[in-house]
N, C-alpha and C positions, 0 to 999 in steps of 0.2 A: 584491206581490211578495214571495216569501221570500228571505231573505239568505243568499247562499252562505257556506259554511265558508271560513275563511281557509285558504289553500294555503301548504304548507311549501316553501320554497325550497331546490332541491335542490344549488344552489352551496353554500349554508352549512353542509350537513348533511355535506358531505365524502365521500370514498369510503369503501367499505365495507373495514373492515380485511382485509388479505390473509392468507391462511394461509401459513406459511412452506412452501417447497418443497423447500428443502435443509437438511441438518442443520447444517453449519458452513461459514462462508466460508472459502475457500482450500483446500478439501479436494476430493476427488473428489464430483461431485454424485451425491447418492442421495436420490430422493424419500422423503418421509416422510408418514406418516398411511396411512390405509387406502385400498387402490386402488380405482379405479371398477369399476362391474360390467362396462363395456365391456373394460377393460383386463384383467380376470380371465377373461373370456370369450376374448378373442384370446390370452391367455397359455396358456389351456388348449388351444386349438386348435393353437397354435405346439408345445406339449409333444406333443401327439399326432402331429403332423408329424415331429418329432425322433426319437420312439419308432419311428415306421413305418420311418423312414430308417436308423436304427441296426439294426433287424431286418433290412432288405433287405442292409445291409453284411455283418452276421453270416452271412445265408445264402449271399452271394457268396464270402465267406472260407472258409467250410467246403465250398463246392462246388470252389472252386480247390484246397484242400489235398486233396480226395478224388481229383480229377482228377490232381494232382500224384503222389499214391501210386499211382493205377492206372498212369500213364505211367512211372514208377519200376520197378514190377513187370514189365510189358511190356517196358521197355528191358533190365533184368536178364535176363529169360527169352530175348531176342532175342540179347544179347551173350553170355551164358554157356551158350548151346545147343550150341556147337562142341564 
């Protein structure tokens, strides 16, 4: 019967060294290092949503200004027609 190789005891090895997550203690938490692929994908999707929302807000604002201008011209025409 072959002899098994000796096993390493996991308790003696200790935990793997953790990468520091924040730059300095006592300051605002800011992650350091390269972002994960999942985080980048989600950030890109969120950026797209924000750009789309800002575009819709701009279209609404321009439409409101156009309607205000039209209403002003109509009101001036009706009031000063006399």
